[in-house]
N, C-alpha and C positions, 0 to 999 in steps of 0.2 A: 405733227410733232416730230422733230428730228430724233434719230437714234443715237442720243448722247446721254450719258449719265456721269455727272461730276460729283465727286465726294472729296472731302478734306482728308488727306492721308493721315495716318497715325503720327503721333509725336515722334520726332527723330530719336534714334538711340543715343545714349550718353556718349560723350567723347572725352577722353580716349575710350576705345571699345575693343573687345575681342569676342568674336562669335562663339568660340568654344567655351569661354567662361560663362557667357550668357546661357548656353545650352545646359550647363551643369550647375548654375547658381541655385535653382530650386532644390536640386538633389543635395547640394552642400548643406542645406538647412535641415535635411532629413537623411542623414548619412546611412542609417541602418535600414532604410526602406529599400525594397527590391526595385532596382532600375531596369533590369533585363532578365528574362528567362528564355533560354534557348530550349525549345520543347522537342522532346522525343517521346515515342510511344512508351518507353521504359521509364521516363522521368524527365527532369529538367536540370540544366546547368544554370545556376542562379548567380547573379551579380548584384551586390548592393551598390548604392550610390557611392559609398566610401571607396569600395574596391574599384569601381569604374573610374572615378576621378583620379585615384592614385595611378591607375594604369595609363590614362590619357596623359597626365602631366609627366609621368616617368618616360613615356614614349617620346613626348616632346623634347625632354632633356636628352634622351639618347640620340635623337635625330640631329640635334644641334651639336652633340659631341662628335658627330661624323664630319664636322666642318661645314655644315650647311648654314646659310645665312637667311634671315628674314627676306621673303620675296622669292626664294628659290622654289621651283616647281618640283613636286614629288609625284611620280606616276605610280598609281596604285594598281597592282596586278594581283589581286587577292581573290580567293574563292569565297564561298558562302559560309563564313565563320565570323565570330566576334572580333577577330583580328582586324576586319575591315573598318568598322566604325571607330575602334580605338586608334588605328593608324590615321584615319581621316581627321578626327578631332585632335589627336596629338600633334599632327602637323600644324593645324590651325592655331592651337594653343601657343606654339613656338613661333608663330608668324610666318610659317611656310605656306605654300599654296598647293594643297593636294589636288590630284586629278583622278577621280575614280573612273574605272573602265570595266566593262563587262568581261568576265572570265571566259566567255565564249568566243571572243575575237580570235581570228586566225593570225598567223605570223605576218602576212602582208598587211593586214588591216592595222594591227597594233604598231608595226614598224612605221607605217605612214604617219600615224598619230604621233609617235615619239619623235620622228624627224621634224614634224611641225612644231611640237612643244619644246623640244630640246631640254628635257628635264635634267635636274642635277642628281637625281637618285631614282631608281626603280625599286619598289618594294614588291617582293615576289612570294606568292603562295605556292604550295606544292602542286606540281602538275599543270600550272597555268602558263600558257604560251608567253614568251618574253620577246620584246622587240630586238631587232638588230640595231643597236645604238650603243655608243661608247659610255653612257652613264653607268656608274657602279650600281650593283644589285645588292640589296639587303634581303636575305632569306628569312623565313619564319623563325627559326630558333633564335637568331640574333635579335629579330624584332621583338619577340616575346620577352627576351631577357631585359630589354629596355624598361619594361614595366616596373622593375625593382629599382630603377635609378631614382635619386632624389628628385622631387618635382621641379619642373621648369617654372620660371616666372611666366605669368600670362603676358604675351607680347601685345602691348596696347598701342593703338594708333587711331587714325581717322576711320570712322565707320565706312567711308566710301573707298578705302583701299581694297585691292584684290584679296579675296578670302579663299576661294576655291574655284575650280573650273570643272565643267562637265561637257561632254560631247553631245551634240544634237544626234538624233536618231538617223539622220541622213535620208529622211523620207522624200526630200525634194532635191537631192544631190549628194555630194560627198559630205560626210560628217564634218562639223565645224566645232572648234573649241569655244565655249561660252564662258566668259569671265564674270563671276559674281562677286559682289562686294560683301564684306562682313555684315553689313546692314541687312542683307537678304534674310538672315535668320530673324531679325526683329520684325520684318514685314510678314513673316509667316503667322504672326499672332492674329492676323485678319482671318485666318482659316479656323481658329478655335471655335468661334461662334458662327462664322460665315459658311462653314462646311461641317466640321466635326461634331460640335456640341461637346467639346473636350473639357474634362475636369481633372483635377489632381488625383481623384479616386479611380480613374478609369484604368482598365487593363486592356491595352490595344494589341490585338493580334493581326499582324500583317503577313499575308501569304507569300510575299515576294522574297527574292534572295537579298541578302545584306547589301550586295554591290549594285543593286538597282536604285537609282536616285529616288524613285517613288517610295521604296522601303526606307531609304536613308532619311528622307524628310518626314513622311507621314507616319512611318512605323517606328522611328527611333528619335530623331531630333525634336519633333513636336511633343511627343509624350514626355521626354526628358526635360524640355524647357518649362513645362508646367508642373513637373514633379510626379507624373503618372508612371505606370509600369508598362514596358514594352515586352511583347511576347512574340518571338520569332520561331516558327517551326523549322526543323530540319527538312531538307528536300525529301519528298515522298512520304512524309509523316501523315497520318490520318487527320485531316484538318478538323472535321466535325467533332471527332472524339476529343481532340486537344482543346478546341474551343469550350466544350462542355466540362472537361476535366480541370482546366485551369481558369475557369470562370471569366472568359473573355467578355468584356462589355461592349467593345467596338471591334468590328472586323473589317479590314481593308484588303482589297484584292483587285485584280484586273477582271473584266467581264468573263474571260475564259475560265477563270477559277470558279466563279459562281455557276457557270454551266456544268462544270465537272462535278461540283458538289450536289447538283440537282439530278444526277443520274439515279435511276431506280436502284433501291437497295441501300442508299446512304441515309441513315437516320439523321434528322435535323432538329432534334429536340434541344434547344439552346436557351435554357431558362434565364441566364444572366445577360444575354445579348440584347442591347437596346436597339442597335441598328447597324447596317453595313455601309461601307464607303466604297465607291467605285471610281476608277480613273484609268487612264492609259489608252482607251478607245471608247467609242459610244457603247453604252449598255443597251442591248436590245430590250424593247418593252416586254417581249415574251419572257425573257429571262428575269426581268424585274418582277413581273406578276407571279411567275412560278416561285421565286424566292420568298416573296411576301406571303404567298399561300402556304408554303411549306414551313416557314418559321414564325410567321406572325409579326415579322419585323420589317420596316422599310429599308430601302437602299437609297442613299443620297449620293448623287453623281457630281463630278467636278470636271471642268475643262481647263487644261493648262498646257504648258510647253516648257522645254528646257530653258528658254530665255526668261521665264517669269514664273515658273511653278504654276499653281492653279490660281485662278482669279475669278472664274465663274463657277457657281456651285448651288446646289440645293442644300438645305440645312434643316435640322429638327424644328427650328423656329420659323422657317420659311420654306416649305416644300415647293417643289417645282410643279407648274401646271403639267397636265398630261402631254407628253411628247417633248417637253422642254428640258434643257440641262439644268437651268436654275437662273440665278440672278448674279449681278456683280457683287462680290463680297464687299462688306462695309469698308470704306476707305479706298476702294478702287475707282478710278475714272476710266470709262471705256466709251467707245463709239463704234458704229457700223458705217463704213465708208464705201463710196462708189469708186470707180476707177480713176477719178480725178483727185481723190483724197477728201471729198466733201461728205458730210453725214447724209445718209439716205433717210427718207421718211420711215417711221415705224411701220412694220409690216412688209418692208421691202428687203429682199436679200442683199447682202453686201459683205464686205470683209471686216472682220472683227479687229479692232485696234485697241491698244492700251496706252494711256498717257505716259509720256516720258518721265513724269514726276513720281511714278509708282516706285516705292522703295524696294520692291522685289524684282524690278526689271534689271536685266544684265547691265554690266558696264559696257561691254563690247564683245565682238568676236576677236579672238586672239590673233594679232598680226594680220587683220583683215579690215582696214578702215573703209575700203570701198563697199564691202559686203555689209558692214555695220550701217553706213550711211544709207544704203539702199533699202533698209528695213524701216526707215522713218519717212513719214510724210508730215512735214511741219513738226508739231509737237506729239504726233501719234506714232507709236511703234506698230507696224502692220503685221499681224500674226500669220496671215495666209489661211485662216479658217473662215469658211463661208457660213454665215448665220443670219437669222432674222430676229429682231427685237420686237416684242409685241407692245401693246399700249401700256402695260404696267411695268415694263422693263425686263420681262422674262426672255431668256435667250434660247432659241431653238438652233441646234447645230445641224448643218447641212452637209458638212464634209470639208476636206482640204480643197483648196483651189485646184490643185493638180489632180484631184480625184473626181471632180465634177464632170458629169457626162453631158454630151450634146445630142439631143434627140430632136431632129427636124427643126433646128434653130432654137429650141428651148434648152435651158440649163436645168439638169435634173440631178438631184442628190442621190448618190448610190445608197445612202442610208435608208431613204424612203423605199426604194425597190427591195432592199434586203429585209426591211421590217415587214413588208407585205408578203414576201415569199416565205419568211420564217413562220408565218401563221399556218402554213401547210403542216398537218400533223406528222408527215413522214420525213420532213426536211429537218436536218439538225442545224446546219450553218449555211450561210449564203454570202457570197462576195460578188457585187455587181461592178462591171467595168465596161469600157468601150473597146471593141476590137475592130481592127482594120481587116475586113474580109476581102477587100480588093484594094488596089492602089488608090482608088478614089472613093471608097465606100467604107463607112464605119457603122457598126450596129451595137446596141446594148446587149451584153451577154451576162448571164447569171451562172456562176460556178457554185455548185451546191454539194453538200455531203448528205448522204442518206444510206440506209442499210443496203440498198440496191438502186440502180438507175430507175427513175420513174418515167412512165409514158409521157411523151412530149405533149400529147393532147391534154393530159391531166394537168400538166404544168401550165399550159397556155390558158386553159379554162380558169385555173386558180388566179393567174395574173389578170385576166380579163375582169374577174370579180372584184379585184382590189386596186387596180391601177388604171389610170387613163391610158388610151391606146398608145400615145407617144412615149409613155414610160415603160411599156411592157417589153421585156427582153425578147429578142429575136432568136437567141440561142440559149439553151439550157444545157450545161455541161456538168456531168456527174464527176466528182472527185472523191478519192479516199480521205484526203485531209486538205485543209486550206493552209497555205504558207503563212507563217507568223514570224516576226522578228524576235530579237532577244528579249524585248519587253512585252511580248505577246500581242503586238499590234498586227492587224491584218495587213498583208502585203499584196494589195490588189495589182500593183505594178508588176510583180513577179508573175502572177497568173497571166496578165496580158502579154508580157514579153515572151513567156514560155510558149503560149499558144501561137502567137504570131511567128515565132521562129520555126514552128513545125507545120505550118499551113501555107500553102501557095496562095499568094495574094495578087497574082498577075491580073 
């Protein structure tokens, strides 16, 4: 049987359409309900749906009053505050195209992005680095004053027109601007049952910053679209305490946050929590098992990307088999392809692809038609993720194509090696990569964190007990920490490049 799953996509959104109006439609029917609570140890800043909608539409009117026109790009340089989603949705409400960016970007990074985008306006938070670009800058006081403006009309148009843009993480090269249509919000409904088990009564606590697209989608827009309550903690706030105090029913975070919460001394009595959600990188099985033992609640994982959000996931109604990520969400059509673009037999590794009919798939890469065309093989958008589909359609993630290792002619997933070594009781985290130890020789190496370096013989014996010979690392390198990107993704390439720069490979 070929590794292909075809599903009828959901009904198309109505036309004309506006994504921001759709996000807030359920809240408009329950105006006094709590839409957002920004959590602190000392209490919470609360936003009703009525207040949120007024702020969004007032911001949209204020942006238009600056002379902006529908279709203009607005670069968002905002920190971790409620200003971020209000500006994002306000721009979309007015027909503008917001471009959220991480507040951690350096001046050269954000300048390069701005020169590529050529935005009509930059919206700036306090202390956030700005690009060297001629676009006018709107600072926080003036932005916040817009909320009191009379509400803008919803800018309506075809669901397929550009709605917002996000930058890829740059894991396989320079970051690229991904253009998403307004309809992308409508497509996110496939996650409500296919991943979240989301209901209007839920209180969703997301541990990420406002300006992370994972938070923006899973933590804010999806709860608001169904009329639930979003809970966002301030940075550094005690997450377990806030989950308990504010009755969180769903918890969403990257795997690293789960690991931090599992440190000794952190109480995890969470009586209202139904389950957790994990995305951003592969959740180690050891972390999953430890969380379930500590809280009595499962964690449902999802696989996605900037170009399509999540599309593979486990869910309360369909948990993943051991070791697998999950299944194609209802309404998604996916395939696992070989190097020629043909589906591979089930049980055979290949590259995951999403059908071009998926309503959540990007429109294109901004001003990069050749790069856009290169991602398609026929009707399939090729993701770059190496996976295996089993007989009943479950997907096991093996890693990014550019992270895959070559061991004696065999392709090996770094995740398999990392999972095996993380079973060692003294190891905290592991990153497996391939190192060039000589000009013509590469070996598999494992970078690991632990309280102190472990004897090489001990590590070799552990690897021998859990991995075939060709998968066993030839080097074990102790580190104080492992490098992670702005979205907490493990940066194996940084480890490899840093090590090779400082070692003679003659």
